[in-house]
matplotlib code that plots the C-alpha trace (Angstrom):
import matplotlib.pyplot as plt

x = [-42.7, -44.8, -43.4, -44.6, -44.1, -44.3, -43.8, -40.6, -41.0, -38.0, -34.4, -34.0, -33.2, -30.1, -29.9, -29.5, -33.1, -35.1, -38.1, -40.3, -39.7, -40.4, -43.7, -45.4, -43.8, -47.0, -47.7, -44.5, -44.0, -47.6, -47.8, -44.5, -45.4, -48.5, -46.7, -44.2, -46.1, -47.9, -44.3, -42.5, -44.7, -44.1, -40.5, -37.3, -33.8, -30.8, -30.4, -33.7, -35.5, -39.0, -38.2, -41.3, -40.5, -36.9, -38.0, -40.5, -37.4, -35.1, -37.7, -38.1, -34.2, -34.2, -36.9, -34.9, -31.7, -33.7, -34.2, -37.0, -40.2, -38.7, -35.7, -38.2, -40.3, -37.0, -36.4, -39.5, -38.7, -35.2, -36.4, -39.1, -36.5, -35.6, -39.3, -40.0, -39.2, -38.4, -37.8, -36.6, -39.4, -42.1, -40.6, -40.1, -43.6, -45.1, -42.8, -40.7, -37.1, -35.3, -36.9, -36.2, -32.4, -32.1, -33.7, -31.7, -28.4, -29.0, -29.8, -26.6, -24.5, -26.3, -25.6, -22.0, -21.4, -22.9, -20.9, -17.7, -18.7, -19.5, -16.2, -14.1, -15.7, -14.7, -11.3, -10.7, -11.1, -9.0, -6.5, -7.7, -7.7, -6.1, -3.3, -4.1, -1.4, -3.7, -3.7, -6.9, -6.6, -6.2, -9.3, -11.3, -10.5, -11.2, -14.8, -15.1, -14.2, -16.4, -19.3, -19.1, -17.6, -20.3, -23.1, -23.3, -26.6, -25.9, -29.3, -28.0, -25.2, -27.9, -30.0, -27.3, -26.1, -30.0, -30.2, -27.0, -28.0, -31.6, -29.8, -27.5, -30.7, -32.5, -29.7, -29.3, -33.1, -33.5, -30.4, -29.6, -26.0, -24.6, -23.2, -19.3, -18.2, -21.3, -20.4, -16.7, -17.8, -20.4, -17.5, -14.8, -16.8, -20.2, -19.6, -16.5, -18.7, -21.5, -18.8, -17.6, -21.2, -21.8, -24.6, -23.7, -27.0, -26.1, -22.4, -22.6, -25.1, -23.4, -20.2, -21.7, -23.8, -20.9, -18.6, -21.1, -21.1, -17.4, -16.3, -19.3, -17.2, -15.2, -18.4, -20.1, -17.3, -17.4, -21.1, -20.9, -18.2, -20.5, -23.5, -22.1, -22.4, -24.4, -27.0, -24.4, -22.2, -25.2, -26.4, -23.0, -22.7, -26.2, -25.3, -21.9, -23.7, -26.3, -23.6, -21.3, -24.1, -25.4, -22.0, -20.8, -23.9, -23.0, -19.7, -21.4, -20.7, -23.6, -23.2, -25.0, -23.6, -24.3, -23.6, -21.7, -22.7, -20.1, -20.3, -18.8, -16.7, -15.3, -14.2, -12.6, -10.7, -9.2, -8.3, -6.4, -5.1, -3.5, -3.1, -5.5, -7.5, -11.2, -10.6, -7.9, -10.4, -11.0, -14.0, -16.2, -17.6, -17.6, -19.4, -19.4, -19.5, -20.9, -20.3, -21.0, -17.4, -13.7, -12.9, -15.8, -14.2, -11.0, -12.9, -14.7, -11.7, -10.1, -13.1, -13.0, -9.4, -10.0, -12.7, -11.2, -7.9, -6.6, -4.5, -2.0, -0.7, -4.1, -5.0, -5.1, -5.8, -7.2, -8.4, -4.9, -3.7, -6.6, -6.3, -5.3, -8.9, -10.2, -11.5, -11.3, -12.2, -10.4, -10.0, -9.1, -9.4, -10.0, -10.4, -13.2, -13.0, -13.3, -10.5, -12.7, -11.7, -14.1, -13.4, -14.6, -14.7, -15.2, -16.0, -18.2, -21.4, -19.8, -17.1, -19.6, -21.7, -18.5, -17.6, -21.1, -21.7, -18.6, -16.2, -13.8, -16.1, -16.2, -14.5, -11.2, -11.2, -11.4, -10.0, -7.1, -6.3, -2.9, -2.5, -3.7, -4.5, -7.2, -4.3, -6.1, -5.0, -7.3, -6.7, -6.9, -8.1, -10.5, -11.9, -12.3, -14.8, -16.5, -16.9, -19.1, -21.0, -21.6, -23.2, -25.4, -26.6, -27.7, -29.5, -31.2, -32.7, -33.7, -34.9, -37.2, -37.3, -34.1, -31.4, -28.1, -25.6, -21.9, -19.6, -16.5, -15.2, -11.7, -11.7, -13.8, -14.0, -14.5, -14.4, -12.3, -14.4, -13.6, -15.1, -11.7, -12.0, -9.5, -9.3, -8.9, -8.9, -12.3, -12.5, -10.3, -10.7, -10.2, -6.6, -5.9, -7.7, -5.6, -2.3, -3.5, -4.0, -0.7, 1.8, 2.0, -2.0, -2.1, 0.5, -1.4, -5.0, -7.1, -10.6, -12.8, -16.4, -18.2, -20.9, -20.6, -21.0, -18.2, -17.2, -14.5, -11.1, -11.6, -14.8, -14.6, -15.6, -18.2, -18.4, -19.4, -18.8, -17.4, -14.4, -13.1, -10.4, -9.3, -5.8, -3.3, -0.9, 2.0, 2.4, 2.7, 0.8, -0.4, 1.1, -2.4, -2.9, -0.6, -2.5, -4.7, -7.4, -8.2, -8.8, -7.5, -5.5, -5.9, -3.8, -0.3, 0.9, -0.7, 0.9, 4.4, 4.2, 3.3, 6.1, 8.4, 7.7, 8.4, 11.5, 12.5, 11.8, 14.0, 16.7, 16.5, 16.7, 19.6, 21.5, 20.8, 22.4, 25.4, 25.9, 25.8, 28.5, 30.8, 30.4, 31.3, 34.4, 35.5, 35.1, 37.0, 40.0, 39.9, 39.0, 35.8, 37.0, 37.0, 34.3, 31.9, 31.4, 35.2, 35.7, 32.9, 34.4, 38.1, 36.6, 35.0, 31.2, 29.2, 27.9, 28.0, 24.8, 25.9, 28.7, 26.4, 24.0, 26.3, 27.8, 24.3, 23.9, 27.1, 28.3, 31.4, 33.7, 34.7, 38.3, 38.5, 37.5, 40.2, 42.8, 42.3, 42.2, 45.3, 48.5, 51.2, 53.7, 57.3, 59.3, 60.7, 64.6, 66.9, 66.4, 64.4, 63.2, 61.2, 57.4, 54.8, 52.4, 52.9, 50.3, 47.5, 48.4, 52.2, 53.5, 57.2, 59.5, 57.1, 54.4, 52.6, 52.5, 56.1, 58.7, 62.4, 63.3, 66.1, 66.0, 63.8, 62.4, 64.2, 62.7, 61.2, 59.8, 58.1, 60.0, 58.4, 59.4, 57.3, 55.1, 54.7, 51.3, 50.2, 50.5, 53.3, 56.6, 59.0, 62.6, 64.4, 67.4, 69.5, 69.9, 72.1, 70.5, 66.8, 66.3, 65.3, 63.6, 61.1, 60.5, 58.6, 60.8, 60.4, 61.6, 64.0, 65.5, 66.0, 67.9, 70.4, 71.0, 71.6, 74.1, 76.0, 75.6, 74.1, 75.4, 73.0, 70.0, 67.8, 64.8, 61.4, 57.7, 54.4, 53.2, 49.9, 49.0, 48.7, 45.3, 42.1, 41.8, 43.3, 46.3, 46.3, 49.0, 49.4, 49.9, 50.2, 47.9, 48.7, 45.7, 45.9, 42.7, 41.2, 40.5, 37.0, 34.6, 34.1, 37.0, 38.5, 35.0, 34.2, 37.4, 37.0, 33.6, 34.9, 37.5, 34.8, 32.2, 35.1, 35.9, 39.2, 40.4, 42.0, 44.8, 46.6, 46.0, 48.4, 46.9, 48.4, 46.8, 48.7, 47.0, 43.8, 45.3, 45.2, 47.8, 46.6, 48.4, 46.0, 47.5, 45.1, 45.2, 44.5, 44.8, 45.2, 46.9, 45.4, 41.8, 43.3, 43.4, 39.6, 38.9, 41.6, 39.4, 36.5, 38.5, 39.6, 36.0, 35.1, 34.5, 37.7, 40.0, 43.0, 44.7, 44.6, 47.5, 49.6, 52.7]
y = [11.1, 13.4, 16.7, 19.6, 22.9, 25.9, 29.5, 30.5, 30.5, 32.7, 31.5, 28.6, 28.7, 27.3, 23.6, 24.5, 26.0, 23.8, 21.7, 23.9, 26.9, 24.7, 24.5, 21.0, 19.0, 17.5, 13.9, 14.4, 10.8, 10.0, 13.3, 12.6, 9.1, 10.2, 13.0, 10.7, 7.8, 9.2, 10.3, 7.0, 4.2, 3.7, 4.8, 2.5, 3.2, 2.6, -0.7, -2.0, -1.6, 0.3, 3.7, 3.8, 0.2, 1.4, 4.5, 2.4, -0.1, 2.7, 4.3, 1.0, 0.5, 4.0, 3.0, -0.1, 2.1, 4.6, 7.3, 9.8, 10.1, 13.2, 11.3, 8.3, 11.1, 12.4, 9.2, 9.7, 13.2, 12.6, 10.3, 12.7, 15.4, 13.9, 14.0, 17.6, 20.5, 22.9, 20.4, 22.8, 25.1, 22.4, 20.5, 23.8, 24.9, 21.7, 20.6, 23.7, 24.6, 22.1, 19.1, 20.7, 21.3, 17.8, 16.3, 18.4, 17.8, 14.1, 14.1, 16.3, 13.5, 10.5, 12.0, 12.6, 9.2, 7.6, 9.7, 8.8, 5.0, 5.1, 7.0, 4.5, 1.9, 3.8, 4.5, 0.7, 0.4, 3.4, 5.8, 8.8, 12.3, 14.0, 12.1, 11.8, 10.6, 8.9, 5.2, 3.3, 3.4, 7.2, 7.5, 5.3, 7.3, 10.5, 8.9, 8.5, 11.9, 13.4, 11.7, 13.5, 16.8, 17.1, 16.1, 18.8, 17.4, 14.0, 12.8, 12.8, 10.3, 8.1, 8.2, 7.1, 4.2, 2.9, 3.5, 1.5, -1.5, -1.7, -1.6, -4.8, -6.6, -5.9, -7.6, -10.5, -11.2, -10.6, -12.7, -10.1, -9.4, -6.3, -3.3, -3.3, -1.1, -0.8, -3.7, -2.8, 0.8, -0.5, -2.5, 0.1, 3.1, 2.8, -0.1, 1.5, 4.8, 2.8, 1.6, 5.0, 5.9, 2.6, 1.9, -1.9, -3.3, -1.9, -2.3, -6.1, -6.9, -4.5, -6.1, -9.7, -8.7, -7.1, -9.8, -12.2, -10.4, -9.8, -13.3, -15.6, -18.7, -17.8, -16.9, -20.0, -22.2, -20.1, -20.3, -24.1, -24.4, -22.3, -24.2, -27.7, -27.5, -24.3, -26.2, -28.0, -24.8, -22.7, -25.3, -25.5, -21.7, -21.4, -24.1, -22.4, -18.9, -20.1, -22.1, -19.1, -16.6, -19.2, -20.0, -16.3, -15.5, -18.5, -16.7, -13.5, -11.9, -10.2, -10.9, -10.7, -13.3, -12.7, -14.7, -12.7, -13.5, -13.9, -12.5, -14.3, -11.1, -10.8, -14.4, -14.3, -10.9, -12.5, -15.9, -13.7, -11.1, -13.6, -16.4, -18.9, -21.7, -21.8, -24.0, -21.6, -18.6, -18.9, -16.4, -18.6, -19.3, -16.2, -14.7, -11.5, -11.1, -7.7, -7.1, -4.2, -3.1, -3.4, -5.8, -7.9, -8.0, -9.6, -11.9, -13.3, -13.8, -15.6, -18.0, -18.4, -19.4, -21.8, -23.7, -23.5, -23.9, -20.5, -19.7, -17.5, -15.8, -14.7, -13.0, -9.0, -6.6, -3.6, -2.3, -1.9, -0.7, 0.9, 1.3, 4.8, 5.2, 4.6, 1.0, -1.1, -4.9, -8.0, -10.6, -14.1, -17.3, -20.5, -24.2, -26.5, -30.0, -31.0, -28.5, -26.2, -22.5, -20.0, -16.3, -14.4, -10.8, -9.3, -5.7, -3.3, -2.0, 1.4, -0.2, -1.9, 1.3, 3.1, 0.3, 0.0, 3.7, 5.8, 7.9, 5.1, 2.0, -0.6, 1.1, 2.1, -1.1, -3.3, -1.7, 0.2, -2.0, -2.4, -5.8, -4.0, -7.0, -5.2, -3.1, 0.3, 3.3, 5.7, 9.3, 11.2, 14.4, 12.8, 10.5, 13.6, 14.9, 11.4, 12.0, 15.1, 13.0, 10.2, 13.0, 14.2, 10.7, 10.6, 13.8, 12.8, 9.8, 11.6, 14.7, 13.8, 16.4, 18.5, 18.2, 16.9, 19.2, 19.0, 21.6, 20.3, 23.5, 23.0, 20.8, 20.4, 17.7, 18.3, 16.0, 16.1, 15.5, 11.9, 12.0, 11.4, 13.2, 16.1, 17.2, 21.1, 23.7, 25.4, 28.4, 27.0, 28.1, 26.5, 27.6, 25.8, 22.6, 22.9, 22.9, 20.2, 18.0, 18.9, 21.8, 22.6, 22.3, 25.3, 27.3, 27.2, 27.6, 30.2, 29.3, 27.3, 25.4, 24.4, 21.7, 22.9, 26.5, 29.2, 31.2, 33.5, 31.8, 33.2, 31.7, 29.7, 26.1, 23.9, 20.3, 17.9, 20.3, 19.1, 21.1, 21.5, 23.9, 25.3, 25.8, 27.8, 25.8, 27.5, 30.6, 30.9, 32.4, 36.0, 38.0, 38.9, 35.3, 36.1, 39.3, 38.1, 40.6, 39.3, 35.8, 33.7, 31.2, 29.6, 26.7, 27.1, 24.6, 26.4, 29.7, 28.1, 26.8, 30.2, 31.9, 29.2, 30.0, 33.7, 33.1, 30.7, 33.4, 36.0, 33.5, 32.6, 36.6, 36.7, 34.0, 35.2, 38.7, 36.9, 34.7, 37.7, 39.4, 36.5, 35.7, 39.6, 39.2, 36.1, 37.9, 40.7, 38.9, 36.4, 33.3, 32.4, 28.6, 28.2, 25.7, 27.6, 24.5, 24.1, 27.7, 27.5, 24.5, 26.1, 29.1, 26.8, 26.8, 23.6, 24.5, 27.4, 28.6, 29.2, 31.4, 33.3, 33.8, 35.5, 37.6, 38.8, 39.8, 41.8, 39.6, 38.2, 40.3, 39.9, 40.6, 37.4, 35.4, 37.6, 36.7, 33.0, 33.2, 35.6, 33.8, 33.6, 36.5, 35.6, 34.9, 37.8, 38.3, 38.2, 41.9, 42.1, 45.6, 44.9, 45.7, 43.1, 46.1, 49.7, 51.0, 53.3, 57.0, 56.3, 56.6, 57.5, 60.7, 62.8, 62.5, 59.3, 59.5, 58.9, 61.5, 61.0, 63.4, 66.0, 64.9, 66.2, 64.0, 61.0, 57.8, 55.4, 51.8, 49.7, 46.7, 43.5, 41.5, 43.3, 45.2, 48.2, 50.3, 53.3, 53.8, 51.1, 52.7, 52.5, 53.1, 53.7, 51.9, 53.4, 50.8, 50.9, 52.5, 52.0, 54.8, 54.2, 51.1, 51.5, 48.8, 48.3, 49.1, 45.5, 44.0, 41.2, 41.7, 45.4, 44.4, 42.2, 45.0, 47.5, 45.1, 45.1, 48.7, 50.8, 54.0, 53.6, 54.1, 56.9, 58.5, 58.2, 59.1, 58.9, 61.9, 62.9, 61.7, 64.4, 63.3, 63.2, 59.4, 57.6, 55.5, 51.8, 49.4, 45.8, 43.6, 40.0, 37.9, 34.4, 32.0, 28.4, 26.7, 22.9, 22.4, 22.1, 22.9, 26.7, 27.8, 30.3, 31.5, 32.3, 34.2, 36.0, 37.1, 38.7, 40.9, 41.7, 42.9, 44.8, 46.7, 45.2, 44.2, 40.9, 41.3, 37.9, 34.5, 31.5, 28.1, 24.8, 21.9, 19.0, 16.5, 18.5, 21.7, 24.5, 27.3, 30.5, 33.8, 36.6, 39.9, 42.5, 46.4, 48.7, 52.2, 51.7, 48.8, 49.3, 48.5, 45.1, 43.8, 44.0, 42.0, 39.5, 38.9, 38.3, 35.9, 34.0, 33.5, 31.6, 27.8, 25.7, 28.8, 28.4, 31.6, 34.6, 37.1, 39.6, 38.5]
z = [-9.3, -7.0, -6.0, -3.7, -3.7, -1.1, -0.8, 1.0, 4.8, 5.6, 6.6, 8.8, 12.4, 14.0, 14.7, 18.3, 18.5, 21.1, 20.2, 22.2, 19.7, 16.8, 15.2, 14.3, 17.2, 18.6, 17.0, 14.7, 14.1, 12.9, 10.9, 9.2, 8.3, 6.7, 4.9, 3.3, 2.3, -0.6, -1.8, -1.2, -1.4, -5.1, -5.0, -4.9, -3.7, -6.0, -3.9, -5.1, -1.8, -1.5, -0.1, 2.1, 3.6, 4.2, 6.0, 8.2, 9.1, 9.8, 12.4, 14.0, 14.6, 15.8, 18.4, 19.4, 20.3, 22.2, 19.7, 20.1, 18.3, 16.6, 15.2, 14.2, 12.4, 10.8, 9.0, 6.8, 6.0, 5.1, 2.2, 1.3, 0.4, -2.9, -4.0, -3.3, -5.4, -2.2, 0.4, 2.9, 2.5, 2.6, 5.5, 7.5, 7.0, 8.0, 10.7, 11.5, 10.7, 13.0, 11.1, 7.6, 8.7, 9.8, 6.7, 4.5, 6.3, 6.3, 2.4, 1.7, 3.5, 1.8, -1.4, -0.7, 0.5, -2.3, -4.8, -2.8, -2.9, -6.6, -7.4, -5.5, -7.6, -10.7, -9.5, -9.0, -12.8, -13.9, -12.4, -10.7, -12.8, -9.8, -8.1, -4.2, -1.9, 0.2, 1.4, 1.6, 5.5, 5.5, 3.1, 5.3, 8.3, 6.6, 5.7, 9.4, 10.4, 7.5, 8.8, 12.0, 10.8, 8.2, 10.5, 13.0, 14.6, 16.3, 14.9, 11.4, 12.5, 14.2, 11.1, 8.8, 11.0, 11.2, 7.5, 6.7, 9.0, 7.3, 3.9, 5.0, 6.5, 3.0, 1.1, 3.5, 3.4, -0.3, -1.5, -3.9, -4.8, -2.6, -4.6, -4.5, -1.7, 0.5, 2.7, 3.2, 3.8, 6.4, 8.1, 8.2, 8.6, 10.0, 12.4, 14.2, 14.5, 16.1, 18.5, 19.2, 20.1, 22.3, 20.0, 20.5, 19.0, 15.7, 15.9, 16.3, 13.8, 11.3, 11.5, 11.2, 8.1, 6.6, 7.2, 5.7, 2.4, 2.2, 3.0, 2.7, 2.7, 6.1, 7.6, 6.9, 8.2, 11.5, 11.8, 11.2, 14.1, 16.3, 15.6, 15.9, 19.6, 20.1, 22.2, 24.3, 24.8, 25.7, 28.3, 29.8, 30.0, 31.8, 34.5, 35.0, 35.2, 37.9, 39.8, 40.1, 41.2, 43.7, 45.0, 45.2, 47.2, 49.5, 50.0, 50.9, 47.7, 46.1, 42.4, 39.2, 36.7, 33.0, 29.7, 27.0, 23.6, 20.8, 17.2, 14.3, 12.9, 16.7, 16.6, 13.1, 14.0, 17.1, 15.4, 12.5, 14.8, 17.5, 15.0, 16.7, 15.8, 16.6, 19.6, 21.0, 21.3, 24.9, 24.9, 22.9, 26.6, 28.3, 31.6, 33.3, 37.0, 38.4, 42.1, 44.6, 45.5, 44.6, 47.5, 46.0, 42.8, 44.2, 46.6, 43.7, 41.7, 44.6, 44.7, 40.7, 40.9, 43.9, 41.9, 38.5, 36.9, 35.8, 32.6, 34.5, 31.3, 30.3, 33.5, 33.5, 36.3, 34.8, 38.4, 39.8, 36.4, 34.3, 30.7, 29.4, 28.4, 31.9, 31.5, 34.6, 35.1, 36.2, 33.1, 33.7, 31.7, 33.6, 32.6, 33.9, 34.8, 31.1, 30.3, 28.5, 28.5, 29.9, 29.9, 33.0, 33.6, 36.9, 37.8, 40.0, 38.6, 38.3, 36.1, 34.2, 33.5, 32.5, 30.1, 28.6, 28.4, 29.3, 27.3, 26.6, 26.4, 23.6, 20.8, 22.7, 24.5, 21.6, 18.7, 20.3, 23.4, 24.9, 22.9, 19.8, 17.8, 15.6, 14.3, 14.9, 16.9, 18.9, 18.7, 22.0, 20.5, 18.3, 21.3, 23.2, 20.6, 20.7, 24.5, 23.6, 21.2, 23.8, 26.2, 23.4, 22.6, 26.2, 26.1, 23.0, 24.7, 27.8, 26.2, 23.2, 20.6, 21.7, 19.1, 20.1, 18.5, 18.1, 16.8, 15.0, 13.6, 13.4, 9.9, 7.0, 4.5, 0.7, -2.3, -5.4, -8.8, -8.3, -4.8, -2.9, 0.5, 1.2, 4.9, 5.2, 7.9, 8.6, 6.3, 3.7, -0.1, -3.4, -3.5, -0.3, -1.8, -5.0, -2.8, -0.7, -3.8, -5.5, -5.1, -8.9, -9.1, -6.5, -8.3, -11.5, -9.9, -11.7, -11.0, -8.9, -9.3, -5.9, -6.6, -10.3, -9.8, -10.3, -7.4, -6.4, -5.4, -1.9, -1.1, 1.7, 1.2, 3.3, 4.4, 1.7, -1.3, -4.7, -5.5, -9.1, -9.8, -13.3, -14.0, -16.5, -18.4, -16.7, -14.3, -10.5, -7.6, -7.1, -4.3, -3.3, -1.9, 0.9, 1.9, 4.6, 4.3, 0.9, 2.3, -0.3, 1.9, 5.2, 5.6, 6.7, 4.2, 1.3, 2.6, 2.9, -0.6, -1.9, 0.0, -1.3, -4.8, -4.6, -2.6, -5.3, -7.9, -6.1, -5.8, -9.6, -10.4, -8.0, -9.8, -13.0, -12.0, -10.7, -13.6, -15.8, -13.8, -13.6, -17.3, -18.3, -16.0, -17.5, -21.1, -20.0, -18.7, -21.5, -19.6, -21.3, -21.4, -17.8, -16.5, -14.1, -11.9, -11.7, -10.7, -7.9, -6.4, -6.6, -4.7, -2.1, -3.2, -3.8, -7.2, -9.7, -8.7, -5.2, -6.5, -8.6, -5.8, -3.6, -6.5, -7.3, -3.7, -3.8, -1.0, -2.9, -4.9, -8.5, -7.4, -5.7, -9.0, -10.8, -8.3, -8.6, -12.3, -12.7, -13.9, -11.2, -11.0, -11.8, -8.7, -7.2, -7.2, -4.5, -4.0, -0.6, -1.6, -4.8, -4.4, -5.5, -6.4, -6.0, -3.6, -4.8, -4.6, -5.6, -2.2, -1.9, -2.6, -0.4, -2.9, -1.9, 1.8, 2.6, 3.8, 4.2, 6.9, 5.7, 2.0, -0.5, -3.6, -2.7, -4.3, -1.6, -1.7, 0.7, 1.7, 0.5, 3.5, 6.2, 4.1, 6.2, 6.4, 8.3, 11.3, 11.5, 13.0, 10.0, 9.4, 6.0, 4.5, 1.6, -1.0, -4.0, -7.1, -5.9, -3.4, 0.2, 1.1, 4.0, 6.5, 9.6, 12.7, 14.0, 10.7, 11.3, 7.9, 8.9, 12.0, 10.1, 7.4, 10.4, 12.1, 8.6, 7.4, 10.1, 8.3, 5.6, 8.0, 7.4, 9.2, 7.4, 8.5, 6.9, 5.2, 3.6, 0.1, -2.6, -3.8, -1.6, -2.4, 0.7, -0.3, 0.4, 1.3, 0.5, 3.8, 4.2, 6.5, 7.5, 8.5, 10.0, 9.9, 9.7, 6.1, 4.9, 2.2, 1.6, 3.9, 1.3, 0.5, 4.0, 4.6, 1.4, 2.4, 5.7, 3.7, 1.3, 4.0, 5.6, 2.3, 2.2, -1.3, -1.7, -4.2, -3.5, -2.3, -1.6, 0.0, 0.9, 2.7, 4.6, 6.4, 7.0, 8.0, 5.5, 5.5, 3.8, 3.1, 1.9, 0.5, 1.2, 0.5, 3.8, 4.4, 8.1, 9.7, 12.9, 11.6, 10.2, 13.8, 14.1, 10.9, 11.8, 14.9, 12.8, 10.6, 13.8, 14.8, 11.9, 12.1, 12.0, 12.0, 14.6, 14.1, 12.0, 12.1, 10.1, 8.8]

ax = plt.figure().add_subplot(projection="3d")
ax.plot(x, y, z, "-o")
ax.set_aspect("equal")
plt.show()
């Protein structure tokens, strides 16, 4: 194999540089051919085709579709790259940086697509090493996108289309078996791309050749059906064409009538998409009428319908109701005197030019039409980018030598080691790549290789690179990955995965802290046999972890748990003046915040029936043997006792406690609410946040209504009203009041 070398000539210029600024443009085609011939004449491609013959054929195809001499010259230089030691330097020195960049870019794309095709073949035989959640359709669309995004110079795309068409022609002519995957890739990727670019000559031939290789028997059957009466059909169409043109002219309508050739793949696709037989495909015989004005369109339609029998259900007026992509035309199916169907399209020259070369021409029309029989949908944003490509194609034809450049900077496409295509945002790193493949792969990512070379994890990826990551057996992401200044992550999905990991880590630590506190409480009160899930459910939580989390956050008091687990107190005696619990600070006898006016050191008790607390208005009642019982002034029990024994009433008032610690007093709160999961927990959390200790809870649920009584300790009953207002605002609570 011959190889050439050259001294470095400096960095290459941008692809946007104009041809006038490039050296070596004069006679580029002849010089490129002479340059490549000694390198390629004795070499063959992996398909078995001679490389120089392939380059010659590609140049001829490019000439046919209007490619400039500069593009034709590039077809030779692309294949010379693999046979040069320093291809970019050699080609840049001989032909200029623009040709060098074009050749190198195209060569890289060829290698990527070859690797992807071979890996897909291998993947059909064995499972992929890295699981990819991609359907075949999604993978095909990614190949399409990669072909455009990877090719910043439009000429790269055209070179690849011409090369693939020549490869199909080679296998058709040589009768050699075509490599698996090559024909399907041509049909699913390259032909639709040619369609998008309105390179119709390539599109139709590539579809028919690919279909011929993929389904030879079906292709042969349809070809025989077409050939059976081809001469008769062509004669009939030509007679009809000349008749229409002459008679429309006689009607004063200047029109050009053209026959429309039908292709085998198009016929089969319509037969399958609409479940038609061959005889039911109306547009086997097809004509197009091109007139000057819109009124002429309808005049021509009227005359056609007067001369032939229209198939009314097959009429479409895309002039009055243009397609979303801007396509306009009248479509009708008519039958001649023999009953044979004929498809006729009628449009103005401007409509025809738009349909043939405009932004929304044949790809959107055929593959994403309103009837959608092809099963393919068009993307508006993607087609907008293709619109730019169409303009660049026109510039390439008009301005020989000027590069048509399109920048698709929002996405890049890289490959897994198995050549599955992964779509990422521009600037993405190996960590973004790892997270796009699998979340766990991202968490454990520790190193990366790009095209076999070790690189730092924050190295931006480039189109077409093969990315391989090394992972730890266990572990998680680094907090540095979330630092935007360090550049480890670009994709929003990867950032969200890292944040979720750290949030889960913090939650696990909180849950562990709460579990430890609850288990210690259960040991202290001798309740270690209690099932934690049952305890959580009893407290209104969905799971034990939910309980541990709020305990770990100090949002739920352990006192609430202790209250629920405490054995019920013995029923109180009939004596209405027994206390459930003495208040802290031991109020009474003037020592705990209560003073009996005029009497010193007299024992006092707070009445259980009304549970007074400062600053309630209070009144004392002298009991038999138990000192003074202190009631709220509005207590109904006190009114009854005063009515019977008014002489035993004594004046009392709130005093100051002896200690600096504020005295607390038990009060009862009644809550009525619609019963629901978590109601007890939510109410308890309000008291906890407001620093009010719950020392007793009684609940009862009847027909969906919960009746709940909370005994809470307060130092000031006036503040209780504010807390009850908060409780009343909870979801489902109907009322919250002091008893």
